[in-house]
TORPAMI-366886 format. One record per residue (C-alpha): chain; x, y, z; residue in one letter; residue number from 1. Coordinates in steps of 0.05 Angstrom, whole numbers, plus 5000, padded with zeros to 4 digits. Example, Ala and Ser with C-alpha at 12.3 -4.5 7.8 and 13.67 -1.06 7.14 Angstrom:
! residues 2
chaine/x/y/z/residu/num
A/5246/4910/5156/A/1
A/5273/4979/5143/S/2
! end
This chain:
! residues 319
chaine/x/y/z/residu/num
A/1821/2378/6126/M/1
A/1830/2405/6196/K/2
A/1801/2343/6230/P/3
A/1848/2300/6189/L/4
A/1909/2341/6210/L/5
A/1886/2336/6283/F/6
A/1880/2261/6274/F/7
A/1951/2255/6247/Y/8
A/1977/2298/6303/A/9
A/1942/2253/6354/L/10
A/1971/2190/6321/V/11
A/2041/2220/6323/L/12
A/2032/2237/6397/Y/13
A/2009/2165/6412/I/14
A/2069/2136/6375/L/15
A/2118/2181/6412/L/16
A/2086/2163/6479/Q/17
A/2088/2089/6461/F/18
A/2162/2093/6444/C/19
A/2177/2131/6508/W/20
A/2140/2083/6554/W/21
A/2173/2024/6519/S/22
A/2240/2054/6531/Y/23
A/2224/2067/6604/L/24
A/2199/1995/6613/L/25
A/2263/1965/6583/V/26
A/2306/2012/6625/K/27
A/2267/1995/6688/L/28
A/2277/1920/6675/N/29
A/2351/1930/6665/D/30
A/2356/1970/6730/E/31
A/2317/1917/6769/V/32
A/2363/1863/6741/Y/33
A/2426/1902/6760/E/34
A/2401/1916/6831/H/35
A/2384/1842/6842/K/36
A/2453/1821/6817/V/37
A/2487/1870/6865/K/38
A/2444/1844/6921/L/39
A/2466/1774/6907/L/40
A/2539/1794/6906/E/41
A/2532/1825/6975/L/42
A/2504/1762/7003/Q/43
A/2551/1709/7030/N/44
A/2533/1651/6985/K/45
A/2572/1599/6948/A/46
A/2598/1620/6881/Q/47
A/2558/1566/6845/A/48
A/2493/1588/6877/N/49
A/2507/1661/6858/T/50
A/2518/1643/6785/E/51
A/2454/1602/6785/K/52
A/2414/1660/6814/E/53
A/2444/1707/6762/E/54
A/2425/1660/6706/Y/55
A/2354/1657/6732/T/56
A/2350/1732/6736/L/57
A/2378/1740/6665/L/58
A/2327/1690/6638/N/59
A/2271/1728/6673/S/60
A/2296/1793/6642/L/61
A/2296/1763/6573/H/62
A/2224/1739/6582/K/63
A/2203/1810/6603/R/64
A/2237/1838/6541/W/65
A/2200/1788/6497/M/66
A/2134/1805/6531/M/67
A/2145/1880/6520/I/68
A/2165/1867/6447/A/69
A/2104/1823/6435/G/70
A/2055/1872/6467/E/71
A/2089/1928/6427/G/72
A/2079/1891/6361/V/73
A/2006/1877/6377/V/74
A/1994/1949/6397/F/75
A/2030/1974/6334/G/76
A/1989/1929/6288/L/77
A/1924/1950/6321/L/78
A/1945/2023/6317/L/79
A/1962/2016/6243/L/80
A/1895/1982/6229/A/81
A/1859/2037/6266/G/82
A/1897/2090/6227/I/83
A/1880/2056/6161/H/84
A/1806/2049/6177/L/85
A/1800/2120/6204/T/86
A/1837/2149/6145/Q/87
A/1792/2111/6097/R/88
A/1731/2135/6134/S/89
A/1756/2207/6131/F/90
A/1770/2200/6057/K/91
A/1701/2170/6044/K/92
A/1666/2225/6083/E/93
A/1707/2279/6047/F/94
A/1691/2249/5979/T/95
A/1617/2243/5997/L/96
A/1616/2315/6021/S/97
A/1647/2339/5956/R/98
A/1598/2298/5915/Q/99
A/1539/2325/5954/Q/100
A/1564/2395/5942/R/101
A/1568/2380/5868/N/102
A/1498/2350/5871/F/103
A/1470/2413/5903/L/104
A/1504/2456/5849/L/105
A/1477/2411/5795/A/106
A/1406/2408/5823/V/107
A/1404/2484/5831/T/108
A/1423/2492/5758/H/109
A/1377/2437/5734/E/110
A/1317/2467/5770/F/111
A/1334/2539/5752/K/112
A/1332/2528/5676/S/113
A/1262/2497/5671/P/114
A/1233/2543/5724/L/115
A/1259/2604/5685/A/116
A/1229/2576/5621/A/117
A/1161/2563/5654/I/118
A/1162/2633/5684/K/119
A/1177/2664/5616/L/120
A/1122/2624/5583/S/121
A/1070/2646/5635/L/122
A/1093/2719/5630/Q/123
A/1086/2716/5554/T/124
A/1016/2689/5559/L/125
A/0998/2742/5611/E/126
A/1026/2803/5574/K/127
A/1011/2787/5501/H/128
A/0948/2771/5462/Q/129
A/0967/2709/5423/L/130
A/0928/2664/5376/D/131
A/0911/2593/5395/K/132
A/0969/2563/5356/E/133
A/1021/2606/5392/Q/134
A/0988/2594/5459/Q/135
A/0990/2519/5446/S/136
A/1065/2522/5430/K/137
A/1081/2561/5493/I/138
A/1038/2516/5536/L/139
A/1071/2453/5507/N/140
A/1139/2483/5523/R/141
A/1117/2497/5595/A/142
A/1090/2426/5602/I/143
A/1156/2398/5574/M/144
A/1196/2438/5625/E/145
A/1149/2416/5681/T/146
A/1162/2344/5660/N/147
A/1237/2358/5667/R/148
A/1226/2380/5739/I/149
A/1182/2319/5752/D/150
A/1238/2274/5727/V/151
A/1289/2308/5772/L/152
A/1244/2300/5833/V/153
A/1229/2228/5816/E/154
A/1303/2211/5809/N/155
A/1318/2242/5877/A/156
A/1261/2202/5909/L/157
A/1282/2138/5873/A/158
A/1354/2146/5898/A/159
A/1328/2154/5969/A/160
A/1284/2092/5962/R/161
A/1340/2049/5936/Y/162
A/1382/2067/5997/E/163
A/1328/2036/6041/D/164
A/1345/1962/6045/K/165
A/1273/1945/6063/S/166
A/1248/1974/5996/F/167
A/1214/1923/5950/H/168
A/1192/1929/5877/L/169
A/1121/1916/5853/N/170
A/1137/1863/5802/K/171
A/1089/1838/5749/E/172
A/1092/1811/5678/K/173
A/1106/1870/5632/I/174
A/1120/1880/5558/N/175
A/1191/1907/5560/L/176
A/1192/1918/5485/S/177
A/1133/1967/5489/E/178
A/1163/2001/5549/L/179
A/1229/2014/5513/V/180
A/1194/2039/5451/E/181
A/1153/2087/5493/E/182
A/1216/2112/5528/A/183
A/1250/2125/5461/I/184
A/1189/2165/5437/T/185
A/1186/2205/5502/M/186
A/1260/2226/5496/R/187
A/1256/2245/5422/Q/188
A/1214/2305/5438/G/189
A/1259/2329/5494/V/190
A/1332/2330/5469/N/191
A/1356/2396/5442/K/192
A/1419/2374/5405/K/193
A/1383/2350/5342/N/194
A/1403/2279/5360/L/195
A/1381/2218/5320/K/196
A/1357/2161/5364/T/197
A/1354/2093/5331/E/198
A/1314/2038/5363/G/199
A/1329/1964/5349/E/200
A/1277/1933/5394/V/201
A/1260/1859/5388/Q/202
A/1184/1855/5395/P/203
A/1146/1812/5444/G/204
A/1198/1810/5501/I/205
A/1163/1801/5568/F/206
A/1197/1805/5636/I/207
A/1175/1798/5708/H/208
A/1192/1866/5738/G/209
A/1171/1935/5762/D/210
A/1148/1976/5703/S/211
A/1160/2044/5736/L/212
A/1230/2025/5758/A/213
A/1249/1996/5690/L/214
A/1221/2057/5654/Q/215
A/1262/2102/5699/S/216
A/1325/2061/5683/A/217
A/1313/2063/5608/V/218
A/1300/2138/5609/L/219
A/1362/2151/5650/N/220
A/1405/2109/5602/L/221
A/1379/2148/5542/I/222
A/1386/2214/5580/D/223
A/1458/2198/5598/N/224
A/1474/2183/5525/A/225
A/1442/2249/5504/E/226
A/1482/2290/5554/K/227
A/1549/2266/5527/Y/228
A/1532/2262/5453/S/229
A/1555/2318/5407/P/230
A/1508/2361/5365/E/231
A/1474/2320/5310/N/232
A/1500/2257/5342/G/233
A/1469/2188/5340/K/234
A/1443/2144/5397/I/235
A/1425/2071/5388/R/236
A/1379/2034/5435/V/237
A/1378/1959/5428/Q/238
A/1335/1907/5463/L/239
A/1342/1832/5450/K/240
A/1336/1764/5482/E/241
A/1393/1716/5494/R/242
A/1378/1649/5527/D/243
A/1344/1665/5593/K/244
A/1367/1738/5595/H/245
A/1345/1804/5565/V/246
A/1399/1852/5541/I/247
A/1385/1927/5537/L/248
A/1442/1970/5510/S/249
A/1447/2044/5497/V/250
A/1505/2070/5456/S/251
A/1529/2140/5438/D/252
A/1586/2171/5398/N/253
A/1608/2219/5452/G/254
A/1677/2223/5486/P/255
A/1669/2156/5521/G/256
A/1682/2137/5593/I/257
A/1755/2129/5617/P/258
A/1772/2059/5643/A/259
A/1791/2085/5713/H/260
A/1723/2119/5720/E/261
A/1679/2060/5702/R/262
A/1673/2031/5772/K/263
A/1657/2099/5802/K/264
A/1603/2126/5756/I/265
A/1550/2081/5787/F/266
A/1561/2112/5856/E/267
A/1510/2161/5883/K/268
A/1525/2234/5864/F/269
A/1588/2214/5826/Y/270
A/1602/2251/5761/R/271
A/1665/2256/5720/I/272
A/1701/2322/5731/G/273
A/1680/2381/5774/N/274
A/1610/2411/5775/E/275
A/1637/2481/5764/E/276
A/1676/2463/5701/T/277
A/1641/2404/5667/R/278
A/1598/2420/5606/A/279
A/1546/2364/5610/A/280
A/1487/2375/5656/K/281
A/1464/2324/5707/G/282
A/1457/2307/5781/T/283
A/1499/2243/5787/G/284
A/1437/2200/5802/L/285
A/1419/2171/5734/G/286
A/1468/2114/5730/L/287
A/1462/2102/5805/Y/288
A/1388/2089/5793/I/289
A/1403/2045/5732/V/290
A/1452/2003/5774/W/291
A/1401/1993/5830/N/292
A/1343/1977/5784/V/293
A/1386/1923/5750/A/294
A/1409/1896/5817/L/295
A/1337/1892/5844/L/296
A/1317/1853/5781/H/297
A/1375/1804/5790/G/298
A/1415/1836/5734/G/299
A/1480/1872/5721/K/300
A/1506/1934/5684/V/301
A/1568/1936/5641/F/302
A/1605/1991/5603/I/303
A/1639/1979/5536/K/304
A/1674/2022/5485/D/305
A/1633/2043/5424/N/306
A/1683/2042/5367/K/307
A/1710/2087/5338/P/308
A/1689/2131/5397/H/309
A/1635/2135/5449/G/310
A/1608/2088/5502/A/311
A/1558/2030/5507/V/312
A/1522/2018/5572/I/313
A/1492/1948/5574/E/314
A/1440/1925/5624/M/315
A/1429/1849/5629/I/316
A/1365/1826/5664/L/317
A/1336/1758/5680/K/318
A/1270/1741/5647/K/319
! end
Protein backbone atom coordinates (compact mmCIF):
# COMPACT_ATOMS: atom_id res chain seq x y z
CA UNK A 1 0.00 0.00 0.00
CA UNK A 2 2.94 2.38 0.57
CA UNK A 3 3.82 2.63 -3.16
CA UNK A 4 0.17 3.40 -3.89
CA UNK A 5 0.09 6.19 -1.30
CA UNK A 6 3.32 7.61 -2.73
CA UNK A 7 1.76 7.49 -6.21
CA UNK A 8 -1.32 9.43 -5.05
CA UNK A 9 0.90 11.99 -3.31
CA UNK A 10 2.90 12.44 -6.52
CA UNK A 11 -0.31 12.87 -8.55
CA UNK A 12 -1.56 15.50 -6.10
CA UNK A 13 1.75 17.36 -6.35
CA UNK A 14 1.58 17.30 -10.18
CA UNK A 15 -1.97 18.65 -10.15
CA UNK A 16 -1.06 21.46 -7.76
CA UNK A 17 1.97 22.38 -9.88
CA UNK A 18 -0.15 22.30 -13.03
CA UNK A 19 -2.75 24.64 -11.49
CA UNK A 20 -0.03 26.99 -10.23
CA UNK A 21 1.77 27.22 -13.56
CA UNK A 22 -1.56 27.72 -15.37
CA UNK A 23 -2.35 30.59 -13.04
CA UNK A 24 1.09 32.13 -13.62
CA UNK A 25 0.72 31.85 -17.41
CA UNK A 26 -2.69 33.54 -17.40
CA UNK A 27 -1.42 36.25 -15.06
CA UNK A 28 1.67 36.82 -17.23
CA UNK A 29 -0.50 37.17 -20.35
CA UNK A 30 -2.69 39.72 -18.59
CA UNK A 31 0.35 41.71 -17.47
CA UNK A 32 1.87 41.70 -20.97
CA UNK A 33 -1.44 42.90 -22.37
CA UNK A 34 -1.70 45.72 -19.81
CA UNK A 35 1.90 46.85 -20.45
CA UNK A 36 1.36 46.95 -24.21
CA UNK A 37 -1.86 48.96 -23.78
CA UNK A 38 -0.07 51.49 -21.59
CA UNK A 39 2.72 51.70 -24.12
CA UNK A 40 0.25 52.50 -26.84
CA UNK A 41 -1.38 55.21 -24.74
CA UNK A 42 1.98 56.88 -24.23
CA UNK A 43 2.60 57.02 -27.94
CA UNK A 44 1.33 59.98 -29.92
CA UNK A 45 -0.97 58.18 -32.35
CA UNK A 46 -4.40 58.83 -33.69
CA UNK A 47 -7.24 57.65 -31.51
CA UNK A 48 -8.50 55.28 -34.19
CA UNK A 49 -5.13 53.61 -34.59
CA UNK A 50 -4.81 53.18 -30.80
CA UNK A 51 -8.20 51.47 -30.59
CA UNK A 52 -7.24 49.21 -33.48
CA UNK A 53 -3.99 48.20 -31.77
CA UNK A 54 -5.85 47.52 -28.50
CA UNK A 55 -8.33 45.30 -30.33
CA UNK A 56 -5.47 43.35 -31.91
CA UNK A 57 -3.78 42.92 -28.53
CA UNK A 58 -7.03 41.75 -26.89
CA UNK A 59 -7.63 39.25 -29.69
CA UNK A 60 -4.10 37.91 -29.25
CA UNK A 61 -4.68 37.61 -25.49
CA UNK A 62 -7.86 35.60 -26.05
CA UNK A 63 -5.99 33.24 -28.38
CA UNK A 64 -3.32 32.66 -25.73
CA UNK A 65 -6.03 31.92 -23.16
CA UNK A 66 -7.58 29.38 -25.52
CA UNK A 67 -4.19 27.80 -26.17
CA UNK A 68 -3.49 27.48 -22.43
CA UNK A 69 -6.98 26.06 -21.83
CA UNK A 70 -6.63 23.56 -24.70
CA UNK A 71 -3.21 22.37 -23.57
CA UNK A 72 -4.52 22.15 -20.00
CA UNK A 73 -7.44 19.94 -21.07
CA UNK A 74 -5.15 17.63 -23.08
CA UNK A 75 -2.70 17.43 -20.18
CA UNK A 76 -5.53 16.75 -17.72
CA UNK A 77 -6.99 13.97 -19.88
CA UNK A 78 -3.59 12.34 -20.33
CA UNK A 79 -2.95 12.62 -16.60
CA UNK A 80 -6.32 11.03 -15.77
CA UNK A 81 -5.67 8.21 -18.25
CA UNK A 82 -2.25 7.65 -16.71
CA UNK A 83 -3.73 7.64 -13.20
CA UNK A 84 -6.39 5.10 -14.23
CA UNK A 85 -3.92 2.76 -15.95
CA UNK A 86 -1.41 2.99 -13.12
CA UNK A 87 -4.07 2.43 -10.48
CA UNK A 88 -5.38 -0.60 -12.38
CA UNK A 89 -1.84 -1.94 -12.66
CA UNK A 90 -1.26 -1.45 -8.92
CA UNK A 91 -4.55 -3.19 -8.14
CA UNK A 92 -3.75 -6.08 -10.46
CA UNK A 93 -0.30 -6.55 -8.93
CA UNK A 94 -1.73 -6.35 -5.41
CA UNK A 95 -4.41 -8.94 -6.24
CA UNK A 96 -1.83 -11.23 -7.89
CA UNK A 97 0.47 -10.90 -4.87
CA UNK A 98 -2.37 -11.85 -2.52
CA UNK A 99 -3.35 -14.81 -4.70
CA UNK A 100 0.25 -16.01 -4.86
CA UNK A 101 0.44 -15.80 -1.06
CA UNK A 102 -2.74 -17.85 -0.81
CA UNK A 103 -1.29 -20.30 -3.34
CA UNK A 104 1.86 -20.77 -1.26
CA UNK A 105 -0.22 -21.33 1.87
CA UNK A 106 -2.40 -23.84 0.02
CA UNK A 107 0.52 -25.70 -1.58
CA UNK A 108 2.32 -25.91 1.78
CA UNK A 109 -0.77 -27.46 3.34
CA UNK A 110 -1.48 -29.72 0.37
CA UNK A 111 2.05 -31.10 0.36
CA UNK A 112 2.29 -31.38 4.14
CA UNK A 113 -0.66 -33.77 4.52
CA UNK A 114 0.42 -36.49 2.04
CA UNK A 115 4.07 -36.22 3.09
CA UNK A 116 3.07 -36.73 6.73
CA UNK A 117 0.95 -39.73 5.73
CA UNK A 118 3.80 -41.27 3.71
CA UNK A 119 6.23 -40.71 6.55
CA UNK A 120 3.86 -42.36 9.03
CA UNK A 121 3.38 -45.33 6.71
CA UNK A 122 7.12 -45.86 6.31
CA UNK A 123 7.72 -45.52 10.06
CA UNK A 124 4.99 -48.09 10.71
CA UNK A 125 6.59 -50.54 8.30
CA UNK A 126 10.01 -49.94 9.85
CA UNK A 127 9.02 -50.31 13.52
CA UNK A 128 6.42 -53.06 13.40
CA UNK A 129 6.34 -56.62 12.15
CA UNK A 130 3.17 -56.77 10.07
CA UNK A 131 1.61 -59.49 7.98
CA UNK A 132 1.44 -59.17 4.20
CA UNK A 133 -2.15 -57.95 4.18
CA UNK A 134 -1.40 -55.08 6.59
CA UNK A 135 1.78 -54.22 4.70
CA UNK A 136 -0.19 -54.12 1.46
CA UNK A 137 -2.77 -51.72 2.94
CA UNK A 138 -0.09 -49.38 4.26
CA UNK A 139 1.83 -49.46 0.96
CA UNK A 140 -1.35 -48.76 -1.02
CA UNK A 141 -2.05 -45.77 1.20
CA UNK A 142 1.50 -44.47 0.69
CA UNK A 143 1.14 -44.92 -3.09
CA UNK A 144 -2.19 -43.06 -3.04
CA UNK A 145 -0.62 -40.13 -1.14
CA UNK A 146 2.33 -40.14 -3.55
CA UNK A 147 -0.16 -39.86 -6.42
CA UNK A 148 -1.67 -36.81 -4.69
CA UNK A 149 1.74 -35.14 -4.68
CA UNK A 150 2.24 -36.12 -8.32
CA UNK A 151 -1.07 -34.45 -9.25
CA UNK A 152 -0.10 -31.28 -7.40
CA UNK A 153 3.25 -31.09 -9.19
CA UNK A 154 1.64 -31.85 -12.56
CA UNK A 155 -0.95 -29.09 -12.06
CA UNK A 156 1.77 -26.56 -11.23
CA UNK A 157 3.76 -27.58 -14.32
CA UNK A 158 0.64 -27.50 -16.51
CA UNK A 159 -0.25 -23.99 -15.32
CA UNK A 160 3.28 -22.84 -16.22
CA UNK A 161 3.03 -24.46 -19.65
CA UNK A 162 -0.30 -22.81 -20.45
CA UNK A 163 1.19 -19.39 -19.67
CA UNK A 164 3.73 -19.97 -22.45
CA UNK A 165 2.02 -18.79 -25.66
CA UNK A 166 4.30 -20.98 -27.78
CA UNK A 167 3.05 -24.15 -26.06
CA UNK A 168 1.26 -26.63 -28.36
CA UNK A 169 -0.76 -29.75 -27.61
CA UNK A 170 0.03 -33.19 -29.02
CA UNK A 171 -3.33 -33.85 -30.62
CA UNK A 172 -4.48 -37.23 -31.88
CA UNK A 173 -7.72 -39.18 -32.21
CA UNK A 174 -8.70 -40.40 -28.73
CA UNK A 175 -11.67 -42.18 -27.20
CA UNK A 176 -13.00 -39.51 -24.85
CA UNK A 177 -15.65 -41.86 -23.44
CA UNK A 178 -12.99 -44.27 -22.17
CA UNK A 179 -10.88 -41.41 -20.85
CA UNK A 180 -13.78 -40.02 -18.79
CA UNK A 181 -14.69 -43.49 -17.46
CA UNK A 182 -11.08 -44.03 -16.37
CA UNK A 183 -11.00 -40.64 -14.64
CA UNK A 184 -14.18 -41.46 -12.70
CA UNK A 185 -12.67 -44.79 -11.58
CA UNK A 186 -9.41 -43.08 -10.53
CA UNK A 187 -11.22 -40.52 -8.35
CA UNK A 188 -13.51 -43.05 -6.68
CA UNK A 189 -10.62 -44.54 -4.74
CA UNK A 190 -9.33 -41.17 -3.58
CA UNK A 191 -12.21 -39.11 -2.13
CA UNK A 192 -12.60 -39.36 1.64
CA UNK A 193 -16.13 -37.96 2.04
CA UNK A 194 -17.99 -41.15 1.12
CA UNK A 195 -19.19 -39.43 -2.05
CA UNK A 196 -21.23 -41.19 -4.69
CA UNK A 197 -20.03 -40.47 -8.22
CA UNK A 198 -22.49 -41.26 -10.99
CA UNK A 199 -21.25 -41.48 -14.56
CA UNK A 200 -23.55 -40.97 -17.53
CA UNK A 201 -21.08 -41.43 -20.34
CA UNK A 202 -22.23 -41.90 -23.90
CA UNK A 203 -20.00 -44.61 -25.40
CA UNK A 204 -17.95 -44.30 -28.55
CA UNK A 205 -17.26 -40.55 -28.47
CA UNK A 206 -14.00 -39.76 -30.24
CA UNK A 207 -12.28 -36.39 -30.35
CA UNK A 208 -9.11 -34.94 -31.86
CA UNK A 209 -7.17 -33.74 -28.83
CA UNK A 210 -4.39 -34.18 -26.29
CA UNK A 211 -5.18 -37.15 -24.04
CA UNK A 212 -3.00 -36.00 -21.11
CA UNK A 213 -4.41 -32.47 -21.15
CA UNK A 214 -8.01 -33.70 -21.38
CA UNK A 215 -7.45 -36.24 -18.61
CA UNK A 216 -6.05 -33.47 -16.42
CA UNK A 217 -9.11 -31.30 -17.14
CA UNK A 218 -11.58 -34.09 -16.33
CA UNK A 219 -9.76 -35.01 -13.11
CA UNK A 220 -9.67 -31.37 -12.03
CA UNK A 221 -13.39 -30.96 -12.69
CA UNK A 222 -14.21 -34.02 -10.57
CA UNK A 223 -11.72 -32.97 -7.89
CA UNK A 224 -13.30 -29.51 -7.73
CA UNK A 225 -16.75 -31.04 -7.28
CA UNK A 226 -15.43 -33.31 -4.52
CA UNK A 227 -13.89 -30.42 -2.60
CA UNK A 228 -17.14 -28.50 -2.33
CA UNK A 229 -19.50 -31.45 -1.87
CA UNK A 230 -20.82 -32.28 1.60
CA UNK A 231 -20.30 -35.63 3.32
CA UNK A 232 -22.22 -38.44 1.59
CA UNK A 233 -22.91 -36.10 -1.31
CA UNK A 234 -23.48 -36.99 -4.94
CA UNK A 235 -21.45 -36.02 -8.02
CA UNK A 236 -22.69 -36.57 -11.56
CA UNK A 237 -20.36 -36.73 -14.55
CA UNK A 238 -22.06 -36.58 -17.95
CA UNK A 239 -20.57 -36.89 -21.42
CA UNK A 240 -22.67 -36.61 -24.57
CA UNK A 241 -22.57 -35.50 -28.20
CA UNK A 242 -24.60 -32.64 -29.62
CA UNK A 243 -24.25 -31.88 -33.34
CA UNK A 244 -20.52 -31.22 -33.92
CA UNK A 245 -19.72 -30.68 -30.25
CA UNK A 246 -18.99 -32.80 -27.20
CA UNK A 247 -20.41 -31.71 -23.84
CA UNK A 248 -18.78 -32.76 -20.58
CA UNK A 249 -20.52 -31.61 -17.41
CA UNK A 250 -19.73 -32.25 -13.75
CA UNK A 251 -22.35 -31.37 -11.15
CA UNK A 252 -22.32 -31.38 -7.35
CA UNK A 253 -24.76 -30.56 -4.56
CA UNK A 254 -22.44 -28.27 -2.63
CA UNK A 255 -22.96 -24.59 -1.78
CA UNK A 256 -22.71 -23.46 -5.41
CA UNK A 257 -20.75 -20.59 -6.93
CA UNK A 258 -21.97 -16.98 -6.42
CA UNK A 259 -22.77 -15.13 -9.66
CA UNK A 260 -20.20 -12.37 -9.01
CA UNK A 261 -17.42 -14.96 -8.60
CA UNK A 262 -18.06 -16.93 -11.79
CA UNK A 263 -15.82 -14.86 -14.05
CA UNK A 264 -12.97 -14.91 -11.54
CA UNK A 265 -12.69 -18.59 -10.60
CA UNK A 266 -10.95 -19.46 -13.88
CA UNK A 267 -8.11 -17.05 -13.10
CA UNK A 268 -4.77 -18.45 -11.99
CA UNK A 269 -4.48 -18.85 -8.17
CA UNK A 270 -7.99 -17.47 -7.64
CA UNK A 271 -10.09 -19.12 -4.94
CA UNK A 272 -13.27 -17.97 -3.24
CA UNK A 273 -12.56 -16.62 0.23
CA UNK A 274 -9.28 -16.41 2.12
CA UNK A 275 -6.76 -19.24 2.39
CA UNK A 276 -6.57 -18.93 6.16
CA UNK A 277 -10.34 -19.25 6.68
CA UNK A 278 -11.76 -21.37 3.83
CA UNK A 279 -12.57 -24.99 4.59
CA UNK A 280 -12.09 -26.59 1.15
CA UNK A 281 -8.56 -27.51 0.16
CA UNK A 282 -6.99 -26.55 -3.14
CA UNK A 283 -4.36 -24.45 -4.92
CA UNK A 284 -6.48 -22.32 -7.25
CA UNK A 285 -5.05 -24.01 -10.38
CA UNK A 286 -7.65 -26.66 -11.17
CA UNK A 287 -10.26 -24.56 -12.97
CA UNK A 288 -7.51 -22.41 -14.53
CA UNK A 289 -6.18 -25.60 -16.16
CA UNK A 290 -9.70 -26.65 -17.22
CA UNK A 291 -10.28 -23.25 -18.88
CA UNK A 292 -6.98 -23.41 -20.79
CA UNK A 293 -7.46 -27.02 -21.90
CA UNK A 294 -10.91 -26.12 -23.28
CA UNK A 295 -9.51 -23.01 -24.98
CA UNK A 296 -6.66 -24.95 -26.62
CA UNK A 297 -9.20 -27.45 -27.95
CA UNK A 298 -11.37 -24.69 -29.42
CA UNK A 299 -13.94 -25.00 -26.65
CA UNK A 300 -15.49 -23.06 -23.78
CA UNK A 301 -16.41 -23.56 -20.13
CA UNK A 302 -19.69 -22.49 -18.53
CA UNK A 303 -21.05 -22.48 -14.98
CA UNK A 304 -24.68 -23.20 -14.17
CA UNK A 305 -26.75 -23.67 -11.03
CA UNK A 306 -27.54 -27.22 -10.01
CA UNK A 307 -31.05 -27.06 -8.59
CA UNK A 308 -31.99 -27.15 -5.76
CA UNK A 309 -28.40 -26.38 -4.77
CA UNK A 310 -24.88 -26.87 -6.05
CA UNK A 311 -23.06 -26.06 -9.28
CA UNK A 312 -22.64 -27.51 -12.76
CA UNK A 313 -19.44 -26.84 -14.68
CA UNK A 314 -19.86 -27.59 -18.36
CA UNK A 315 -17.03 -27.92 -20.87
CA UNK A 316 -17.99 -27.81 -24.56
CA UNK A 317 -15.41 -29.09 -27.07
CA UNK A 318 -15.31 -29.31 -30.84
CA UNK A 319 -15.06 -32.82 -32.25
